[in-house]
DONULUM-44527 format. One record per residue: x, y, z of N, C-alpha, C, O in turn; residue in three letters. Coordinates in nm, 4 decimals, always signed. Layout:
! residues N
     n_xx     n_yy     n_zz    ca_xx    ca_yy    ca_zz     c_xx     c_yy     c_zz     o_xx     o_yy     o_zz rest
        X        Y        Z        X        Y        Z        X        Y        Z        X        Y        Z  ALA
...
! end
This chain:
! residues 144
     n_xx     n_yy     n_zz    ca_xx    ca_yy    ca_zz     c_xx     c_yy     c_zz     o_xx     o_yy     o_zz rest
  -1.8231  +1.0924  -2.0645  -1.7063  +1.0863  -1.9586  -1.6714  +1.0489  -2.1050  -1.7457  +1.0744  -2.1998  MET
  -1.5139  +0.9663  -2.1180  -1.4133  +0.9065  -2.2290  -1.3887  +0.8063  -2.1280  -1.4093  +0.8063  -2.0067  THR
  -1.3401  +0.7217  -2.2065  -1.2638  +0.5175  -2.1912  -1.2138  +0.5110  -2.0752  -1.2387  +0.4368  -1.9802  GLN
  -1.1197  +0.6184  -2.0934  -0.9768  +0.7289  -2.0602  -1.0387  +0.7385  -1.8974  -1.0142  +0.6613  -1.8047  ASP
  -1.0995  +0.8225  -1.8972  -1.1533  +0.8590  -1.7508  -1.2365  +0.7689  -1.6477  -1.2267  +0.7886  -1.5266  GLU
  -1.3532  +0.6275  -1.7237  -1.3563  +0.5425  -1.6700  -1.2799  +0.4256  -1.6465  -1.3034  +0.3420  -1.5593  GLN
  -1.1719  +0.4234  -1.7421  -1.0722  +0.3152  -1.7363  -0.9933  +0.3722  -1.5152  -0.9807  +0.3018  -1.4151  TYR
  -0.9651  +0.5202  -1.5395  -0.8774  +0.5122  -1.4295  -1.0037  +0.5313  -1.3403  -0.9913  +0.4471  -1.2514  LEU
  -1.1384  +0.6121  -1.3172  -1.1978  +0.5729  -1.2069  -1.2232  +0.3828  -1.1814  -1.1546  +0.3387  -1.0892  ARG
  -1.2845  +0.3107  -1.2318  -1.2780  +0.2000  -1.2434  -1.0851  +0.1450  -1.1620  -1.0680  +0.0690  -1.0667  ILE
  -1.0056  +0.1976  -1.2218  -0.8361  +0.1240  -1.1226  -0.8343  +0.2313  -0.9773  -0.7904  +0.1991  -0.8669  LEU
  -0.8582  +0.2837  -0.9921  -0.8574  +0.3661  -0.9172  -0.9661  +0.3147  -0.7698  -0.9604  +0.3395  -0.6494  SER
  -1.0752  +0.2201  -0.8706  -1.2121  +0.1743  -0.6961  -1.1066  -0.0063  -0.6619  -1.0958  -0.0890  -0.5714  ILE
  -1.0475  +0.0193  -0.8142  -0.9342  -0.1303  -0.7258  -0.7858  -0.1175  -0.6568  -0.7091  -0.1976  -0.6033  PHE
  -0.7834  +0.0168  -0.6833  -0.6775  +0.0695  -0.5894  -0.7468  +0.0333  -0.3952  -0.6923  -0.0049  -0.2916  HIS
  -0.8451  +0.0605  -0.4221  -0.9134  +0.1252  -0.3312  -0.9541  -0.0548  -0.2535  -1.0116  -0.0897  -0.1504  TYR
  -0.9038  -0.1120  -0.3409  -1.0309  -0.2957  -0.2590  -0.8967  -0.3674  -0.2317  -0.9207  -0.4668  -0.1632  VAL
  -0.7639  -0.3558  -0.2587  -0.6384  -0.3725  -0.2945  -0.5793  -0.3400  -0.1626  -0.5081  -0.4150  -0.0958  VAL
  -0.6191  -0.2129  -0.1308  -0.5569  -0.1466  -0.0427  -0.5774  -0.2029  +0.0630  -0.4821  -0.2516  +0.1237  ALA
  -0.7866  -0.2166  +0.1439  -0.7825  -0.2989  +0.2058  -0.7445  -0.4469  +0.2180  -0.7050  -0.5066  +0.3181  GLY
  -0.7665  -0.4952  +0.0873  -0.6540  -0.6659  +0.0832  -0.5499  -0.6478  +0.1699  -0.5401  -0.6914  +0.2846  ILE
  -0.4759  -0.5836  +0.1107  -0.3022  -0.5227  +0.2139  -0.3697  -0.5271  +0.3592  -0.3594  -0.6275  +0.4296  ALA
  -0.4412  -0.4097  +0.4011  -0.3866  -0.3729  +0.5184  -0.4437  -0.5244  +0.6092  -0.3718  -0.5647  +0.7007  THR
  -0.5990  -0.6146  +0.5697  -0.5415  -0.7555  +0.6148  -0.4969  -0.8282  +0.6392  -0.5164  -0.9009  +0.7366  LEU
  -0.3684  -0.8392  +0.5045  -0.2731  -0.9350  +0.4991  -0.1760  -0.8600  +0.6002  -0.1314  -0.9401  +0.6823  PHE
  -0.1281  -0.7252  +0.6195  -0.0514  -0.7124  +0.6281  -0.1110  -0.7184  +0.8212  -0.0244  -0.6962  +0.9058  SER
  -0.2275  -0.7426  +0.8584  -0.2229  -0.7465  +1.0286  -0.2386  -0.8839  +1.0346  -0.3179  -0.9149  +1.1235  LEU
  -0.1781  -1.0084  +0.9538  -0.2194  -1.1755  +1.0234  -0.0677  -1.1589  +1.1010  -0.0923  -1.2394  +1.1908  CYS
  +0.0489  -1.1202  +1.1266  +0.1401  -1.1457  +1.1735  +0.0906  -1.0584  +1.3901  +0.1546  -1.0694  +1.4947  PRO
  +0.0013  -1.0097  +1.3702  -0.0571  -0.9673  +1.5147  -0.0431  -1.0819  +1.5979  -0.0053  -1.0555  +1.7120  SER
  -0.0669  -1.2249  +1.5672  -0.0643  -1.3718  +1.6603  +0.1009  -1.3443  +1.7155  +0.1427  -1.3160  +1.8277  ILE
  +0.1652  -1.3637  +1.5986  +0.2791  -1.3733  +1.6344  +0.3071  -1.2410  +1.7405  +0.3497  -1.2695  +1.8524  HIS
  +0.2869  -1.1165  +1.7111  +0.3475  -1.0472  +1.8018  +0.2702  -1.0055  +1.9180  +0.3167  -0.9309  +2.0042  LEU
  +0.1322  -1.0616  +1.9212  +0.0650  -1.1157  +2.0677  +0.1938  -1.2108  +2.1395  +0.2749  -1.1810  +2.2272  VAL
  +0.1746  -1.3284  +2.0667  +0.2345  -1.3762  +2.1714  +0.3748  -1.3751  +2.1657  +0.4364  -1.4672  +2.2194  LEU
  +0.4382  -1.2783  +2.1046  +0.5722  -1.2715  +2.1751  +0.5841  -1.1424  +2.2949  +0.6836  -1.1348  +2.3671  GLY
  +0.5008  -1.0709  +2.3020  +0.4439  -1.0067  +2.4305  +0.3976  -1.0988  +2.5253  +0.4538  -1.0793  +2.6331  ILE
  +0.3443  -1.1604  +2.5272  +0.3393  -1.3142  +2.6357  +0.4849  -1.3851  +2.6563  +0.5071  -1.4402  +2.7641  ILE
  +0.5671  -1.3843  +2.5715  +0.6731  -1.4676  +2.5671  +0.7917  -1.3790  +2.6511  +0.8676  -1.4054  +2.7444  MET
  +0.7634  -1.2488  +2.5590  +0.8594  -1.1935  +2.6292  +0.8405  -1.0924  +2.7805  +0.9187  -1.0138  +2.8339  ALA
  +0.6392  -1.1554  +2.8331  +0.6146  -1.0942  +2.9351  +0.6578  -1.2336  +3.0893  +0.6177  -1.2401  +3.2055  GLY
  +0.7296  -1.2990  +3.0286  +0.7675  -1.4424  +3.1042  +0.6816  -1.5554  +3.0619  +0.7120  -1.6746  +3.0666  GLY
  +0.5589  -1.4983  +3.0157  +0.3847  -1.6385  +3.0656  +0.4188  -1.6851  +3.0338  +0.3166  -1.7420  +2.9954  GLY
  +0.5343  -1.7741  +2.9730  +0.5072  -1.9159  +2.8819  +0.7028  -1.9543  +2.9601  +0.7818  -2.0301  +2.9038  LEU
  +0.7247  -1.9004  +3.0538  +0.8489  -1.9557  +3.0803  +0.9540  -2.0913  +3.1136  +1.0033  -2.1031  +3.2258  ARG
  +0.9722  -2.1559  +3.0424  +1.0029  -2.2931  +3.0895  +1.1762  -2.2429  +3.1819  +1.2760  -2.1759  +3.1555  ASP
  +1.1551  -2.2762  +3.2276  +1.3397  -2.2547  +3.2840  +1.4326  -2.3865  +3.2518  +1.5317  -2.3596  +3.1840  PRO
  +1.4198  -2.5016  +3.2829  +1.4827  -2.6250  +3.1342  +1.4749  -2.5555  +3.0213  +1.4976  -2.6413  +2.9360  ASN
  +1.4608  -2.4750  +2.9774  +1.4583  -2.4377  +2.8295  +1.6296  -2.3744  +2.8254  +1.6602  -2.3183  +2.9306  ASP
  +1.7402  -2.3777  +2.7186  +1.8447  -2.3494  +2.7367  +1.8012  -2.2658  +2.6213  +1.8635  -2.3184  +2.5291  PRO
  +1.7389  -2.1773  +2.5746  +1.7268  -2.0978  +2.5159  +1.6664  -1.9942  +2.5611  +1.5564  -2.0489  +2.5528  LEU
  +1.6312  -1.8530  +2.6175  +1.5742  -1.7587  +2.6633  +1.4247  -1.7726  +2.5777  +1.4057  -1.7629  +2.4565  PRO
  +1.3255  -1.7994  +2.6901  +1.1879  -1.7728  +2.6398  +1.1564  -1.6106  +2.5936  +1.1028  -1.5615  +2.4943  THR
  +1.2157  -1.5552  +2.7135  +1.1932  -1.3700  +2.6559  +1.2931  -1.3242  +2.5348  +1.2361  -1.2674  +2.4416  ILE
  +1.4300  -1.3406  +2.5240  +1.4572  -1.3798  +2.3451  +1.3340  -1.3805  +2.2296  +1.2708  -1.3037  +2.1570  LEU
  +1.3434  -1.4931  +2.2579  +1.2728  -1.5639  +2.1645  +1.1997  -1.4663  +2.1040  +1.2063  -1.4191  +1.9905  VAL
  +1.0740  -1.4253  +2.2690  +1.0102  -1.3573  +2.2825  +1.0082  -1.2179  +2.2039  +0.8948  -1.2117  +2.1563  GLY
  +1.0675  -1.1224  +2.1736  +1.1006  -1.0253  +2.1294  +1.1934  -0.9965  +2.0361  +1.2541  -0.8902  +2.0235  TRP
  +1.2033  -1.1001  +1.9672  +1.2405  -1.1330  +1.8458  +1.0761  -1.1996  +1.7580  +1.0804  -1.1690  +1.6388  PHE
  +0.9797  -1.2573  +1.7851  +0.8755  -1.2617  +1.7331  +0.8516  -1.1068  +1.7269  +0.8702  -1.0393  +1.6256  PHE
  +0.8002  -1.0502  +1.8697  +0.7600  -0.8626  +1.8581  +0.8138  -0.7875  +1.7683  +0.7252  -0.7234  +1.7118  ILE
  +0.9728  -0.7520  +1.7057  +1.0171  -0.6833  +1.6519  +1.0155  -0.7536  +1.5392  +0.9810  -0.6628  +1.4636  VAL
  +1.0235  -0.8195  +1.4908  +0.9985  -0.9020  +1.3465  +0.8259  -0.9131  +1.2888  +0.7866  -0.9087  +1.1722  PHE
  +0.7662  -0.9245  +1.3823  +0.5445  -0.8319  +1.3511  +0.5827  -0.7494  +1.3481  +0.5706  -0.7054  +1.2337  ALA
  +0.6678  -0.6350  +1.4559  +0.5983  -0.5316  +1.4240  +0.6103  -0.4540  +1.2293  +0.5385  -0.4142  +1.1376  SER
  +0.8094  -0.4833  +1.2805  +0.8350  -0.4167  +1.0996  +0.7216  -0.4639  +1.0293  +0.6326  -0.3841  +1.0000  ILE
  +0.7113  -0.6129  +0.9910  +0.6147  -0.7182  +0.9140  +0.4820  -0.6195  +0.8905  +0.4507  -0.5792  +0.7785  TRP
  +0.3833  -0.5750  +1.0541  +0.3104  -0.4272  +1.0054  +0.3084  -0.2976  +0.9898  +0.2279  -0.2169  +0.9434  ILE
  +0.4173  -0.2925  +1.0396  +0.4909  -0.1658  +0.9650  +0.4485  -0.1716  +0.8386  +0.3466  -0.1237  +0.7888  LEU
  +0.5457  -0.2418  +0.7845  +0.5203  -0.2136  +0.6523  +0.4610  -0.2672  +0.5283  +0.4881  -0.2453  +0.4103  LEU
  +0.3848  -0.3332  +0.5773  +0.2525  -0.4120  +0.5288  +0.1687  -0.2814  +0.5212  +0.1136  -0.2521  +0.4151  GLY
  +0.1596  -0.2158  +0.6122  +0.0071  -0.1340  +0.6843  +0.0784  +0.0920  +0.5495  +0.0075  +0.1827  +0.5061  LEU
  +0.2492  +0.0691  +0.5442  +0.2929  +0.1462  +0.4247  +0.2344  +0.0996  +0.3150  +0.1684  +0.1845  +0.2550  ALA
  +0.2364  -0.0073  +0.2685  +0.2039  -0.0253  +0.1588  +0.0686  +0.0124  +0.1587  +0.0476  +0.1195  +0.1016  PHE
  -0.0045  -0.0301  +0.1941  -0.1756  -0.0312  +0.2054  -0.1646  +0.1120  +0.1433  -0.1922  +0.1330  +0.0252  ALA
  -0.1241  +0.2062  +0.2272  -0.1335  +0.3692  +0.2652  -0.0891  +0.4361  +0.0762  -0.1180  +0.5182  -0.0110  VAL
  +0.0011  +0.3194  +0.1148  +0.0514  +0.4028  -0.0442  -0.0252  +0.3463  -0.2058  +0.0092  +0.3837  -0.3179  ALA
  -0.1078  +0.2726  -0.1801  -0.1377  +0.1902  -0.2594  -0.3532  +0.2679  -0.2416  -0.4459  +0.2696  -0.3225  VAL
  -0.3435  +0.3034  -0.1339  -0.4578  +0.3977  -0.1557  -0.4448  +0.5784  -0.1947  -0.5132  +0.6653  -0.2489  LEU
  -0.2724  +0.5601  -0.1084  -0.3079  +0.7440  -0.2435  -0.2426  +0.6942  -0.3738  -0.1814  +0.7887  -0.4236  ALA
  -0.2297  +0.5643  -0.4608  -0.2067  +0.5947  -0.5418  -0.3771  +0.5904  -0.6666  -0.4021  +0.6359  -0.7782  ALA
  -0.4581  +0.5054  -0.5576  -0.6350  +0.5691  -0.6172  -0.6817  +0.6592  -0.6673  -0.7160  +0.7116  -0.7733  GLY
  -0.6720  +0.6707  -0.5067  -0.6949  +0.8568  -0.5063  -0.6519  +0.9798  -0.6057  -0.7207  +1.0806  -0.6224  ARG
  -0.4951  +0.9475  -0.6843  -0.4240  +1.0042  -0.7027  -0.5056  +1.0028  -0.8309  -0.5861  +1.0862  -0.8721  ASN
  -0.4568  +0.8631  -0.8957  -0.5904  +0.8244  -1.0661  -0.6516  +0.8892  -1.0636  -0.6703  +0.9559  -1.1653  LEU
  -0.7407  +0.9199  -0.9209  -0.9210  +0.9265  -0.9669  -0.8486  +1.1078  -0.8944  -0.8970  +1.1270  -0.7829  GLN
  -0.8157  +1.1479  -0.9097  -0.7688  +1.3231  -0.9455  -0.6590  +1.3933  -1.0530  -0.6332  +1.5124  -1.0701  ALA
  -0.5872  +1.2346  -1.1394  -0.5096  +1.2842  -1.2338  -0.4069  +1.2910  -1.2335  -0.3443  +1.2822  -1.3392  LYS
  -0.3384  +1.3117  -1.1003  -0.2868  +1.3940  -1.0741  -0.1451  +1.2624  -1.0144  -0.1732  +1.1427  -1.0080  ARG
  +0.0009  +1.3166  -0.9767  +0.1345  +1.2614  -0.9630  +0.1053  +1.0818  -1.0322  +0.0754  +0.9733  -0.9822  ARG
  +0.1406  +1.1431  -1.1976  +0.1573  +1.0266  -1.3217  +0.3062  +0.9196  -1.2413  +0.3230  +0.7977  -1.2451  TYR
  +0.3704  +1.0021  -1.1914  +0.5005  +0.8966  -1.1629  +0.4910  +0.8638  -1.0798  +0.5087  +0.7424  -1.0900  MET
  +0.4638  +0.8981  -0.9444  +0.4002  +0.8144  -0.8073  +0.3237  +0.6984  -0.9030  +0.3839  +0.5991  -0.9440  PHE
  +0.2036  +0.7218  -0.9278  +0.1043  +0.6096  -0.9552  +0.1706  +0.4999  -1.0839  +0.0840  +0.4149  -1.1045  CYS
  +0.2745  +0.4792  -1.1607  +0.3629  +0.4021  -1.2407  +0.3956  +0.3828  -1.1619  +0.3473  +0.2803  -1.1140  LEU
  +0.4959  +0.4510  -1.0798  +0.6076  +0.3309  -0.9836  +0.4821  +0.2623  -0.8946  +0.5014  +0.1410  -0.8873  VAL
  +0.3718  +0.2995  -0.8319  +0.3009  +0.2190  -0.7360  +0.2845  +0.1017  -0.7890  +0.2959  -0.0034  -0.7261  MET
  +0.2422  +0.1158  -0.9707  +0.1727  +0.0299  -1.0046  +0.2409  -0.0500  -1.0069  +0.2150  -0.1511  -0.9416  ALA
  +0.4309  -0.0358  -1.1291  +0.5169  -0.1786  -1.0399  +0.5478  -0.2052  -0.9019  +0.5715  -0.3198  -0.8636  CYS
  +0.5484  -0.1452  -0.8557  +0.5028  -0.2279  -0.7021  +0.4618  -0.2967  -0.6391  +0.4833  -0.3466  -0.5287  ILE
  +0.3864  -0.3019  -0.7256  +0.2757  -0.3478  -0.6665  +0.1775  -0.4351  -0.7252  +0.0612  -0.4618  -0.6950  GLN
  +0.3112  -0.5001  -0.8842  +0.3205  -0.6226  -0.9451  +0.4040  -0.7363  -0.8517  +0.4225  -0.8504  -0.8941  CYS
  +0.4564  -0.6876  -0.7079  +0.4887  -0.7980  -0.6017  +0.3912  -0.8533  -0.5248  +0.3990  -0.9681  -0.4813  MET
  +0.2673  -0.7535  -0.4978  +0.1742  -0.8713  -0.4050  +0.0845  -0.8964  -0.4861  +0.0159  -0.8147  -0.5475  PHE
  +0.0794  -1.0373  -0.4917  +0.0558  -1.0773  -0.5678  -0.1038  -1.2112  -0.4170  -0.1166  -1.2325  -0.2964  MET
  -0.1891  -1.2593  -0.5772  -0.1724  -1.2074  -0.6825  -0.2807  -1.1096  -0.7764  -0.3113  -1.1067  -0.8956  PRO
  -0.3109  -1.0501  -0.6824  -0.4537  -0.8436  -0.6912  -0.3748  -0.8059  -0.7158  -0.3776  -0.7152  -0.7990  PHE
  -0.2740  -0.8412  -0.6707  -0.1710  -0.6403  -0.6678  -0.0840  -0.6392  -0.7718  -0.0305  -0.5363  -0.8132  GLY
  -0.0496  -0.8548  -0.8604  -0.0582  -0.8114  -1.0086  -0.1207  -0.7978  -1.1051  -0.0701  -0.7544  -1.2086  THR
  -0.2615  -0.8357  -1.0935  -0.3138  -0.8397  -1.2220  -0.3691  -0.6471  -1.1830  -0.4157  -0.5886  -1.2808  ILE
  -0.3646  -0.6030  -1.1111  -0.3890  -0.4660  -1.0700  -0.2742  -0.3909  -1.1282  -0.2978  -0.3010  -1.2089  LEU
  -0.1690  -0.4160  -1.0989  -0.0451  -0.3224  -1.1773  -0.0397  -0.3728  -1.2713  -0.0445  -0.2618  -1.3245  GLY
  -0.0352  -0.4228  -1.3340  -0.0257  -0.4564  -1.4967  -0.1292  -0.3958  -1.5491  -0.1199  -0.3155  -1.6420  ALA
  -0.2470  -0.4330  -1.4878  -0.3176  -0.3034  -1.5890  -0.3436  -0.1773  -1.6078  -0.3826  -0.1171  -1.7079  PHE
  -0.3029  -0.1216  -1.4368  -0.2191  +0.0167  -1.4295  -0.1141  +0.1142  -1.5025  -0.0998  +0.2313  -1.5378  THR
  -0.0414  -0.0277  -1.5016  +0.0606  -0.0133  -1.5770  +0.0310  +0.0153  -1.7269  +0.1154  +0.0789  -1.7900  ILE
  -0.0684  -0.0216  -1.7810  -0.0842  -0.0418  -1.9516  -0.1959  +0.0772  -2.0006  -0.2152  +0.1287  -2.1107  VAL
  -0.2609  +0.0969  -1.8668  -0.4073  +0.2351  -1.9533  -0.2688  +0.3759  -1.8760  -0.2638  +0.4720  -1.9528  ILE
  -0.1696  +0.3934  -1.7480  -0.0873  +0.4691  -1.7955  +0.0662  +0.5200  -1.8425  +0.1458  +0.6061  -1.8051  LEU
  +0.0612  +0.4224  -1.9403  +0.1164  +0.4081  -2.0664  +0.0498  +0.4769  -2.1982  +0.1173  +0.5140  -2.2942  LEU
  -0.0399  +0.4844  -2.1928  -0.1225  +0.5415  -2.3503  -0.0968  +0.7161  -2.3116  -0.0870  +0.7682  -2.2005  ARG
  -0.0910  +0.7746  -2.4382  -0.0332  +0.8904  -2.4499  -0.1988  +0.9326  -2.4377  -0.2264  +0.8583  -2.5319  PRO
  -0.2318  +0.9467  -2.4285  -0.3641  +1.0187  -2.4346  -0.4089  +1.0539  -2.2694  -0.4384  +1.1642  -2.2234  SER
  -0.4000  +0.8422  -2.1556  -0.3534  +0.9372  -2.0502  -0.2695  +0.9966  -2.0310  -0.2863  +1.0691  -1.9330  VAL
  -0.1608  +1.0075  -2.0856  -0.0538  +1.0932  -1.9783  -0.0806  +1.2351  -1.9993  -0.0180  +1.3073  -1.9219  LYS
  -0.1654  +1.3022  -2.0926  -0.1940  +1.4436  -2.1524  -0.2884  +1.4733  -2.0642  -0.2816  +1.5834  -2.0096  THR
  -0.3948  +1.3845  -2.0313  -0.4826  +1.3703  -1.9521  -0.3996  +1.4596  -1.7689  -0.4044  +1.5666  -1.7083  ARG
  -0.3463  +1.3469  -1.7591  -0.2399  +1.4217  -1.6164  -0.1367  +1.5346  -1.5886  -0.0649  +1.5997  -1.5126  PHE
  -0.2014  +1.4973  -1.7459  -0.0734  +1.6190  -1.7615  -0.1618  +1.8004  -1.7808  -0.0935  +1.8932  -1.7374  ALA
  -0.2296  +1.8188  -1.8105  -0.3473  +1.8607  -1.8336  -0.4143  +1.9021  -1.6580  -0.4124  +2.0082  -1.5957  ILE
  -0.4557  +1.7985  -1.6310  -0.4542  +1.8564  -1.4472  -0.4002  +1.9188  -1.3502  -0.4382  +2.0187  -1.2891  ALA
  -0.2994  +1.8480  -1.3377  -0.1216  +1.8874  -1.3152  -0.1292  +2.0938  -1.3677  -0.1395  +2.1891  -1.2904  SER
  -0.1200  +2.0951  -1.5042  -0.1513  +2.2481  -1.5139  -0.2659  +2.3093  -1.4711  -0.2773  +2.4112  -1.4029  GLU
  -0.3399  +2.2464  -1.5119  -0.4443  +2.3665  -1.4087  -0.4876  +2.3996  -1.2318  -0.5425  +2.4921  -1.1718  SER
  -0.4128  +2.2345  -1.1859  -0.3699  +2.2698  -1.0557  -0.2526  +2.4060  -1.0476  -0.2743  +2.4986  -0.9694  ALA
  -0.1862  +2.4054  -1.0957  -0.0500  +2.4267  -1.0509  -0.0992  +2.5919  -1.0932  -0.0429  +2.6806  -1.0290  ASP
  -0.2204  +2.6422  -1.2175  -0.3295  +2.7950  -1.1798  -0.3616  +2.7928  -1.0938  -0.3326  +2.9004  -1.0417  ALA
  -0.4063  +2.7396  -1.0360  -0.5482  +2.8161  -0.8856  -0.3820  +2.8271  -0.7908  -0.3922  +2.9085  -0.6990  GLU
  -0.2220  +2.7526  -0.8006  -0.1819  +2.8004  -0.6828  -0.2085  +2.7322  -0.5583  -0.3218  +2.6851  -0.5484  GLY
  -0.1137  +2.7132  -0.4415  -0.1278  +2.5742  -0.3497  -0.3375  +2.6716  -0.2737  -0.4185  +2.7624  -0.2926  PRO
  -0.3118  +2.5793  -0.2099  -0.4561  +2.5499  -0.1684  -0.4486  +2.6654  -0.0084  -0.3495  +2.6926  +0.0594  VAL
  -0.5676  +2.7032  +0.0062  -0.5770  +2.8453  +0.0986  -0.5363  +2.9051  +0.0444  -0.4880  +2.9291  +0.1550  GLY
  -0.4762  +2.9985  -0.0549  -0.4149  +3.0832  -0.0623  -0.5416  +3.2003  -0.0554  -0.6616  +3.1894  -0.0305  ALA
  -0.4307  +3.3489  -0.0991  -0.6021  +3.3708  -0.0342  -0.5450  +3.4930  -0.2226  -0.6274  +3.5682  -0.2748  VAL
! end
């Protein structure tokens, strides 16, 4: 196993770890979601409240749902990047995800920076090209 292959293997493992951490962080607004459902259902209604509690509940529901879905989508994309790094496929996707991960501080920043450094090596680029050519030569999955 060459040094580049070891680096790609380690990077793919850390991508799985960061995907797990991103999943945990994306589920943090679940508290707001539950509270919003209770408020929208009328569980915390106060007749003297000038702002309707139902409206605030729906606000909590919408924004918590959006935050959770975007976080889970990010985690799935990081997981896919890890799998692609391991298989040495989809070079551009891995590079773009490494750049996007830099916004997920501090773990994604460190992992994204190291991934960019490794992916910009000429020897790694050729490994991805060789792997994609061999996959193209095999044909589509399930072809007879």
